[in-house]
SEVOBA-532414 format. One record per residue: x, y, z of N, C-alpha, C, O in turn. Coordinates in nm, 2 decimals. Layout:
<recs>
+--------+--------+--------+--------+--------+--------+--------+--------+--------+--------+--------+--------+
|   n_xx |   n_yy |   n_zz |  ca_xx |  ca_yy |  ca_zz |   c_xx |   c_yy |   c_zz |   o_xx |   o_yy |   o_zz |
+--------+--------+--------+--------+--------+--------+--------+--------+--------+--------+--------+--------+
|      X |      Y |      Z |      X |      Y |      Z |      X |      Y |      Z |      X |      Y |      Z |
...
+--------+--------+--------+--------+--------+--------+--------+--------+--------+--------+--------+--------+
</recs>
This chain:
<recs>
+--------+--------+--------+--------+--------+--------+--------+--------+--------+--------+--------+--------+
|   n_xx |   n_yy |   n_zz |  ca_xx |  ca_yy |  ca_zz |   c_xx |   c_yy |   c_zz |   o_xx |   o_yy |   o_zz |
+--------+--------+--------+--------+--------+--------+--------+--------+--------+--------+--------+--------+
|  -1.00 |   0.86 |   0.99 |  -0.97 |   0.79 |   0.87 |  -0.83 |   0.73 |   0.89 |  -0.74 |   0.79 |   0.94 |
|  -0.81 |   0.61 |   0.84 |  -0.68 |   0.54 |   0.84 |  -0.59 |   0.61 |   0.75 |  -0.62 |   0.65 |   0.63 |
|  -0.46 |   0.63 |   0.79 |  -0.36 |   0.68 |   0.70 |  -0.32 |   0.57 |   0.61 |  -0.24 |   0.48 |   0.66 |
|  -0.36 |   0.57 |   0.49 |  -0.35 |   0.45 |   0.40 |  -0.20 |   0.42 |   0.37 |  -0.17 |   0.30 |   0.36 |
|  -0.12 |   0.52 |   0.34 |   0.02 |   0.50 |   0.31 |   0.09 |   0.43 |   0.43 |   0.17 |   0.34 |   0.41 |
|   0.06 |   0.47 |   0.55 |   0.12 |   0.41 |   0.67 |   0.08 |   0.27 |   0.68 |   0.16 |   0.18 |   0.72 |
|  -0.05 |   0.24 |   0.66 |  -0.10 |   0.11 |   0.67 |  -0.04 |   0.01 |   0.57 |   0.00 |  -0.10 |   0.60 |
|  -0.02 |   0.06 |   0.45 |   0.05 |  -0.02 |   0.34 |   0.19 |  -0.05 |   0.39 |   0.24 |  -0.16 |   0.38 |
|   0.26 |   0.05 |   0.44 |   0.40 |   0.02 |   0.49 |   0.40 |  -0.07 |   0.61 |   0.49 |  -0.15 |   0.62 |
|   0.30 |  -0.06 |   0.70 |   0.30 |  -0.16 |   0.81 |   0.28 |  -0.30 |   0.76 |   0.35 |  -0.39 |   0.81 |
|   0.20 |  -0.32 |   0.66 |   0.18 |  -0.46 |   0.61 |   0.31 |  -0.51 |   0.54 |   0.34 |  -0.62 |   0.56 |
|   0.37 |  -0.42 |   0.47 |   0.50 |  -0.45 |   0.41 |   0.60 |  -0.50 |   0.51 |   0.67 |  -0.60 |   0.49 |
|   0.61 |  -0.43 |   0.62 |   0.70 |  -0.47 |   0.73 |   0.66 |  -0.60 |   0.79 |   0.75 |  -0.68 |   0.82 |
|   0.53 |  -0.62 |   0.81 |   0.48 |  -0.74 |   0.87 |   0.52 |  -0.87 |   0.79 |   0.55 |  -0.97 |   0.85 |
|   0.51 |  -0.85 |   0.66 |   0.55 |  -0.97 |   0.58 |   0.69 |  -0.98 |   0.55 |   0.74 |  -1.08 |   0.50 |
|   0.77 |  -0.88 |   0.58 |   0.91 |  -0.89 |   0.58 |   0.98 |  -0.87 |   0.44 |   1.08 |  -0.93 |   0.41 |
|   0.92 |  -0.78 |   0.36 |   0.99 |  -0.75 |   0.23 |   1.04 |  -0.60 |   0.24 |   0.99 |  -0.52 |   0.30 |
|   1.14 |  -0.58 |   0.16 |   1.21 |  -0.45 |   0.16 |   1.12 |  -0.35 |   0.07 |   1.04 |  -0.40 |  -0.01 |
|   1.15 |  -0.23 |   0.09 |   1.09 |  -0.13 |   0.01 |   1.13 |  -0.15 |  -0.14 |   1.04 |  -0.13 |  -0.23 |
|   1.25 |  -0.18 |  -0.16 |   1.30 |  -0.20 |  -0.30 |   1.23 |  -0.32 |  -0.36 |   1.19 |  -0.31 |  -0.48 |
|   1.21 |  -0.42 |  -0.29 |   1.13 |  -0.54 |  -0.34 |   0.99 |  -0.50 |  -0.37 |   0.94 |  -0.54 |  -0.48 |
|   0.92 |  -0.43 |  -0.29 |   0.79 |  -0.39 |  -0.31 |   0.78 |  -0.30 |  -0.43 |   0.69 |  -0.32 |  -0.52 |
|   0.87 |  -0.21 |  -0.45 |   0.88 |  -0.12 |  -0.56 |   0.89 |  -0.20 |  -0.69 |   0.82 |  -0.18 |  -0.79 |
|   0.98 |  -0.30 |  -0.69 |   1.00 |  -0.39 |  -0.80 |   0.87 |  -0.46 |  -0.84 |   0.83 |  -0.47 |  -0.95 |
|   0.80 |  -0.52 |  -0.73 |   0.68 |  -0.59 |  -0.76 |   0.57 |  -0.51 |  -0.82 |   0.49 |  -0.56 |  -0.90 |
|   0.56 |  -0.38 |  -0.78 |   0.45 |  -0.30 |  -0.84 |   0.50 |  -0.22 |  -0.96 |   0.42 |  -0.14 |  -1.02 |
|   0.63 |  -0.24 |  -1.00 |   0.68 |  -0.17 |  -1.12 |   0.69 |  -0.02 |  -1.11 |   0.66 |   0.05 |  -1.20 |
|   0.75 |   0.02 |  -0.99 |   0.77 |   0.17 |  -0.97 |   0.91 |   0.19 |  -0.91 |   0.98 |   0.09 |  -0.88 |
|   0.94 |   0.31 |  -0.90 |   1.07 |   0.35 |  -0.83 |   1.06 |   0.35 |  -0.68 |   0.95 |   0.36 |  -0.63 |
|   1.17 |   0.35 |  -0.61 |   1.17 |   0.37 |  -0.47 |   1.12 |   0.50 |  -0.43 |   1.05 |   0.51 |  -0.33 |
|   1.14 |   0.60 |  -0.51 |   1.09 |   0.74 |  -0.48 |   0.94 |   0.74 |  -0.49 |   0.88 |   0.80 |  -0.40 |
|   0.88 |   0.68 |  -0.59 |   0.74 |   0.68 |  -0.60 |   0.68 |   0.60 |  -0.49 |   0.57 |   0.64 |  -0.43 |
|   0.74 |   0.49 |  -0.45 |   0.69 |   0.41 |  -0.34 |   0.69 |   0.49 |  -0.21 |   0.59 |   0.49 |  -0.13 |
|   0.80 |   0.56 |  -0.19 |   0.81 |   0.65 |  -0.07 |   0.69 |   0.75 |  -0.07 |   0.63 |   0.77 |   0.04 |
|   0.66 |   0.81 |  -0.18 |   0.55 |   0.90 |  -0.19 |   0.42 |   0.84 |  -0.16 |   0.33 |   0.90 |  -0.10 |
|   0.40 |   0.71 |  -0.19 |   0.28 |   0.64 |  -0.16 |   0.27 |   0.62 |  -0.01 |   0.16 |   0.64 |   0.05 |
|   0.38 |   0.59 |   0.06 |   0.38 |   0.57 |   0.20 |   0.34 |   0.70 |   0.28 |   0.29 |   0.70 |   0.39 |
|   0.37 |   0.82 |   0.22 |   0.34 |   0.95 |   0.28 |   0.19 |   0.99 |   0.26 |   0.15 |   1.08 |   0.33 |
|   0.12 |   0.93 |   0.17 |  -0.02 |   0.97 |   0.14 |  -0.12 |   0.92 |   0.25 |  -0.12 |   0.81 |   0.29 |
|  -0.20 |   1.01 |   0.29 |  -0.31 |   0.98 |   0.38 |  -0.42 |   0.90 |   0.31 |  -0.48 |   0.81 |   0.36 |
|  -0.43 |   0.93 |   0.18 |  -0.54 |   0.86 |   0.10 |  -0.48 |   0.82 |  -0.04 |  -0.42 |   0.90 |  -0.10 |
|  -0.51 |   0.70 |  -0.07 |  -0.47 |   0.65 |  -0.20 |  -0.60 |   0.65 |  -0.29 |  -0.69 |   0.57 |  -0.27 |
|  -0.60 |   0.74 |  -0.39 |  -0.72 |   0.75 |  -0.46 |  -0.74 |   0.66 |  -0.58 |  -0.84 |   0.64 |  -0.63 |
|  -0.63 |   0.60 |  -0.62 |  -0.63 |   0.52 |  -0.74 |  -0.65 |   0.37 |  -0.70 |  -0.58 |   0.31 |  -0.63 |
|  -0.76 |   0.32 |  -0.75 |  -0.80 |   0.18 |  -0.72 |  -0.69 |   0.09 |  -0.79 |  -0.66 |  -0.01 |  -0.73 |
|  -0.64 |   0.13 |  -0.90 |  -0.53 |   0.05 |  -0.96 |  -0.41 |   0.04 |  -0.87 |  -0.35 |  -0.07 |  -0.87 |
|  -0.37 |   0.15 |  -0.81 |  -0.26 |   0.14 |  -0.71 |  -0.29 |   0.05 |  -0.60 |  -0.21 |  -0.04 |  -0.56 |
|  -0.41 |   0.06 |  -0.54 |  -0.45 |  -0.03 |  -0.43 |  -0.45 |  -0.18 |  -0.48 |  -0.41 |  -0.27 |  -0.41 |
|  -0.50 |  -0.20 |  -0.60 |  -0.50 |  -0.34 |  -0.66 |  -0.36 |  -0.39 |  -0.67 |  -0.33 |  -0.50 |  -0.63 |
|  -0.27 |  -0.31 |  -0.73 |  -0.13 |  -0.36 |  -0.75 |  -0.06 |  -0.38 |  -0.61 |   0.01 |  -0.48 |  -0.60 |
|  -0.08 |  -0.29 |  -0.52 |  -0.03 |  -0.31 |  -0.38 |  -0.08 |  -0.44 |  -0.32 |  -0.01 |  -0.51 |  -0.25 |
|  -0.21 |  -0.46 |  -0.33 |  -0.28 |  -0.57 |  -0.27 |  -0.22 |  -0.70 |  -0.33 |  -0.19 |  -0.79 |  -0.25 |
|  -0.20 |  -0.71 |  -0.46 |  -0.14 |  -0.83 |  -0.52 |   0.00 |  -0.85 |  -0.48 |   0.04 |  -0.96 |  -0.45 |
|   0.08 |  -0.74 |  -0.47 |   0.22 |  -0.75 |  -0.44 |   0.24 |  -0.80 |  -0.29 |   0.34 |  -0.87 |  -0.26 |
|   0.15 |  -0.75 |  -0.20 |   0.16 |  -0.79 |  -0.06 |   0.07 |  -0.90 |  -0.01 |   0.06 |  -0.93 |   0.10 |
|  -0.01 |  -0.95 |  -0.11 |  -0.11 |  -1.05 |  -0.08 |  -0.20 |  -1.01 |   0.04 |  -0.22 |  -1.08 |   0.14 |
|  -0.25 |  -0.88 |   0.03 |  -0.34 |  -0.83 |   0.13 |  -0.44 |  -0.74 |   0.06 |  -0.41 |  -0.66 |  -0.03 |
|  -0.57 |  -0.76 |   0.10 |  -0.67 |  -0.68 |   0.03 |  -0.69 |  -0.54 |   0.09 |  -0.78 |  -0.52 |   0.18 |
|  -0.62 |  -0.45 |   0.04 |  -0.63 |  -0.31 |   0.08 |  -0.76 |  -0.25 |   0.04 |  -0.81 |  -0.16 |   0.11 |
|  -0.81 |  -0.28 |  -0.08 |  -0.93 |  -0.22 |  -0.12 |  -1.04 |  -0.24 |  -0.02 |  -1.11 |  -0.14 |   0.01 |
|  -1.06 |  -0.36 |   0.03 |  -1.17 |  -0.38 |   0.13 |  -1.13 |  -0.34 |   0.27 |  -1.21 |  -0.28 |   0.34 |
|  -1.01 |  -0.37 |   0.31 |  -0.97 |  -0.33 |   0.45 |  -0.97 |  -0.18 |   0.47 |  -1.01 |  -0.14 |   0.58 |
|  -0.92 |  -0.11 |   0.38 |  -0.92 |   0.04 |   0.39 |  -1.06 |   0.09 |   0.38 |  -1.10 |   0.18 |   0.47 |
|  -1.14 |   0.05 |   0.29 |  -1.27 |   0.10 |   0.27 |  -1.35 |   0.07 |   0.40 |  -1.42 |   0.16 |   0.45 |
|  -1.35 |  -0.06 |   0.45 |  -1.44 |  -0.09 |   0.56 |  -1.39 |  -0.03 |   0.69 |  -1.47 |   0.00 |   0.77 |
|  -1.26 |  -0.02 |   0.71 |  -1.22 |   0.04 |   0.84 |  -1.25 |   0.19 |   0.84 |  -1.27 |   0.24 |   0.95 |
|  -1.26 |   0.26 |   0.73 |  -1.30 |   0.40 |   0.73 |  -1.45 |   0.42 |   0.74 |  -1.49 |   0.53 |   0.78 |
|  -1.53 |   0.33 |   0.71 |  -1.67 |   0.35 |   0.70 |  -1.76 |   0.26 |   0.79 |  -1.88 |   0.25 |   0.76 |
|  -1.70 |   0.20 |   0.89 |  -1.78 |   0.12 |   0.98 |  -1.82 |   0.21 |   1.09 |  -1.89 |   0.16 |   1.18 |
+--------+--------+--------+--------+--------+--------+--------+--------+--------+--------+--------+--------+
</recs>
């Protein structure tokens, strides 16, 4: 299974935005964002949707398909 929090942080780094900027874009604190990066699994579709929009990356499909192919 893909470590979803790490994957989200990798995409953030690839597009070159700071953790603070990502936290601002999804309307959360830096502490909450850090806890997201530590999670092996993101269970909230709403979190994945918000992160997908903020990073312009479809986590809902890429995480789902990479884990179940």
